[in-house]
C-alpha positions in Angstrom: -25.2 -125.7 125.9 -24.0 -124.3 122.5 -21.2 -121.8 122.1 -23.8 -119.1 121.3 -25.8 -119.9 124.4 -22.6 -119.9 126.5 -21.7 -116.4 125.2 -25.3 -115.2 125.9 -25.1 -116.6 129.5 -21.7 -114.9 130.0 -23.2 -111.5 128.9 -26.2 -112.0 131.1 -23.9 -112.6 134.1 -21.7 -109.6 133.2 -24.8 -107.4 133.2 -26.0 -108.7 136.5 -22.6 -108.1 138.1 -22.6 -104.5 136.7 -26.0 -103.9 138.2 -24.7 -105.2 141.6 -21.6 -103.0 141.6 -22.9 -100.0 143.5 -19.6 -98.2 143.4 -19.4 -98.4 139.7 -23.1 -97.3 139.4 -22.3 -94.3 141.6 -19.2 -93.5 139.5 -21.3 -93.4 136.4 -23.8 -91.0 138.0 -20.9 -88.8 139.0 -19.6 -88.9 135.4 -22.9 -87.8 134.1 -23.1 -85.0 136.6 -19.6 -83.7 135.8 -20.1 -83.7 132.0 -23.5 -81.9 132.2 -22.1 -78.3 132.0 -20.4 -79.2 128.7 -23.8 -80.2 127.1 -22.2 -83.6 126.2 -25.3 -84.9 124.5 -25.4 -81.9 122.1 -22.1 -82.8 120.5 -23.1 -85.8 118.4 -24.8 -86.2 115.0 -26.5 -89.0 113.1 -26.4 -88.8 109.3 -25.7 -85.1 109.5 -28.3 -84.0 112.1 -27.7 -83.2 115.8 -29.1 -86.1 117.8 -28.9 -84.7 121.3 -28.6 -88.1 123.0 -26.0 -90.1 124.7 -24.4 -92.5 122.2 -24.8 -95.3 124.8 -28.6 -94.8 124.8 -28.7 -94.9 121.1 -26.9 -98.3 121.1 -29.6 -99.5 123.5 -32.3 -98.2 121.2 -30.7 -100.0 118.3 -30.8 -103.3 120.2 -34.5 -102.7 121.1 -35.5 -101.8 117.6 -33.8 -104.9 116.3 -35.5 -107.2 118.8 -38.9 -105.6 118.6 -38.9 -104.9 114.9 -41.6 -102.2 115.2 -43.4 -100.8 112.2 -44.2 -97.6 114.0 -42.0 -95.6 116.4 -43.7 -92.6 118.1 -41.4 -89.9 119.5 -42.4 -86.8 121.5 -39.9 -84.0 121.1 -38.2 -83.4 117.8 -35.6 -80.6 118.3 -33.1 -80.9 115.4 -34.6 -84.2 114.2 -31.5 -86.4 114.7 -33.3 -89.1 116.7 -36.1 -89.2 114.2 -33.6 -89.8 111.4 -31.7 -92.3 113.5 -34.9 -94.4 114.1 -35.9 -94.1 110.5 -32.5 -95.3 109.3 -32.7 -98.3 111.5 -36.1 -99.2 110.1 -34.6 -98.7 106.6 -31.9 -101.3 107.5 -34.6 -103.7 108.8 -36.1 -103.5 105.4 -39.7 -103.4 106.5 -42.3 -100.6 105.9 -41.6 -99.0 109.3 -42.4 -95.4 110.0 -41.5 -92.8 112.6 -44.0 -90.2 113.9 -42.5 -87.2 115.6 -44.5 -84.7 117.8 -43.3 -81.3 119.0 -45.1 -78.2 120.2 -42.7 -76.1 118.2 -41.0 -77.5 115.1 -38.5 -74.7 114.3 -38.6 -73.7 110.6 -34.9 -74.2 110.0 -35.1 -77.7 111.6 -38.1 -78.6 109.5 -36.3 -77.7 106.3 -33.3 -79.9 107.2 -35.4 -82.8 108.3 -37.7 -82.7 105.2 -34.8 -82.7 102.8 -33.0 -85.6 104.4 -33.0 -89.0 102.6 -34.7 -90.7 105.6 -37.6 -88.3 105.6 -39.5 -90.8 103.4 -40.1 -92.7 106.6 -41.0 -89.7 108.9 -44.2 -87.9 109.6 -44.2 -84.8 112.0 -47.1 -83.4 113.9 -46.8 -79.9 115.5 -48.7 -79.3 118.7 -48.7 -80.2 122.4 -48.2 -84.0 122.9 -50.7 -83.9 125.8 -53.5 -82.0 124.0 -56.6 -84.2 123.7 -56.9 -83.5 119.9 -53.2 -84.4 119.4 -53.6 -87.6 121.3 -56.6 -88.5 119.2 -54.7 -87.6 116.0 -51.8 -89.9 117.1 -54.2 -92.8 117.9 -55.8 -92.5 114.5 -52.4 -92.4 112.8 -51.2 -95.4 114.8 -54.3 -97.5 114.0 -52.9 -99.0 110.9 -49.7 -100.3 112.5 -49.2 -103.6 114.3 -46.0 -103.3 116.4 -45.5 -99.9 118.1 -42.9 -98.5 120.4 -42.9 -95.1 122.0 -40.1 -92.7 123.1 -40.9 -89.7 125.3 -38.4 -86.8 125.1 -40.3 -83.5 125.2 -41.2 -81.4 128.2 -39.5 -83.1 131.2 -41.8 -82.0 134.1 -43.5 -84.7 136.2 -47.0 -83.6 135.2 -46.3 -83.5 131.4 -44.5 -86.9 131.3 -47.1 -88.6 133.4 -49.8 -87.4 131.1 -47.8 -88.6 128.1 -47.4 -92.0 129.7 -51.1 -92.2 130.3 -51.9 -91.2 126.7 -49.4 -93.1 124.7 -48.5 -96.2 126.8 -51.7 -97.9 125.6 -50.3 -97.8 122.1 -47.2 -99.8 123.0 -47.5 -103.4 121.8 -46.9 -106.2 124.3 -43.3 -107.1 124.3 -42.3 -103.6 123.0 -41.1 -100.6 124.9 -42.0 -97.1 126.1 -38.7 -95.3 126.7 -38.7 -92.2 128.9 -35.7 -90.1 128.4 -34.0 -87.8 130.9 -35.1 -89.6 134.0 -31.5 -88.8 135.0 -32.7 -85.4 136.2 -33.8 -87.0 139.5 -30.2 -88.2 140.1 -28.7 -84.8 139.5 -28.1 -82.2 142.3 -31.1 -79.9 143.0 -30.8 -76.7 141.0 -28.9 -78.3 138.1 -31.4 -76.9 135.6 -32.0 -73.3 136.7 -33.5 -72.3 133.3 -35.9 -75.2 133.1 -39.2 -76.0 134.9 -38.0 -79.5 135.9 -35.7 -80.4 138.7 -35.1 -83.0 141.4 -38.5 -84.2 142.6 -40.3 -83.0 139.4 -39.0 -84.9 136.4 -39.5 -87.9 134.1 -38.3 -90.4 136.7 -40.8 -89.3 139.3 -43.5 -89.5 136.6 -42.4 -93.1 135.8 -42.6 -94.1 139.4 -46.1 -92.6 139.7 -47.2 -94.2 136.5 -46.0 -97.7 137.5 -48.1 -97.6 140.6 -51.1 -98.4 138.4 -49.6 -99.7 135.2 -49.1 -103.4 136.1 -48.5 -104.3 132.5 -45.2 -102.3 132.3 -42.0 -103.0 134.1 -38.5 -101.3 134.2 -36.0 -103.3 132.1 -33.2 -102.9 134.6 -30.7 -104.9 132.5 -30.5 -102.1 129.9 -29.4 -99.4 132.4 -27.2 -101.9 134.2 -25.2 -102.7 131.1 -25.1 -99.1 129.8 -23.9 -97.5 133.1 -23.8 -94.2 131.2 -27.5 -93.3 130.4 -29.9 -90.4 130.6 -32.7 -92.9 131.1 -32.3 -94.8 134.4 -35.6 -96.5 135.2 -36.8 -95.1 131.9 -36.7 -98.3 129.7 -40.2 -99.6 130.3 -41.2 -102.9 128.7 -44.8 -103.9 128.2 -45.4 -107.4 129.5 -46.6 -110.1 127.1 -49.8 -111.4 128.6 
């Protein structure tokens, strides 16, 4: 075994042990719960734009993008555009012709201005409308038709019904060996009533949608190693890898 292989095996064992440590996993969920009132995810930027994600998850996304080398990343939910710009900048570093497609039911005018004037906008396209509307799904499929390697990130409306429909519409676009990442599955692990101003809550959220989706989607599996090594993540059970058949 080479030194590189030895290191890779050590890392694999570390991750396995983290996943087996139930106390540590519980402590991580408590940490996420306790920082929630401070809107922790709102406090970070990427290349000048608010990204509204945990830095830990963005490191995981970087690893996935490097391994998969997609030429199209589809993201539902745009907000301030930080994650669109993040993905576009990683594709820029990869040096391919990769592109990012963002979909949002309401692209706020002030956010659109900032996104469109950003240097990474050259790799970004935005569609405005509901991600689960039939005409939008058809529009996305048409757009994706010219790309070979596709990954998907779902981060819009977090209700069970909405996310489940997004999974059914967009998971077929994910290339074997690539990922569909479902963000904010952590809602299921939070105390009931944690989101009083939102339509989602414990029992009605992205994680329950993932569980329902996987009952029939035998070509997808949860990549548990990602959440095990992160510990701090908004997407437990949300890193879905499409099997290579």
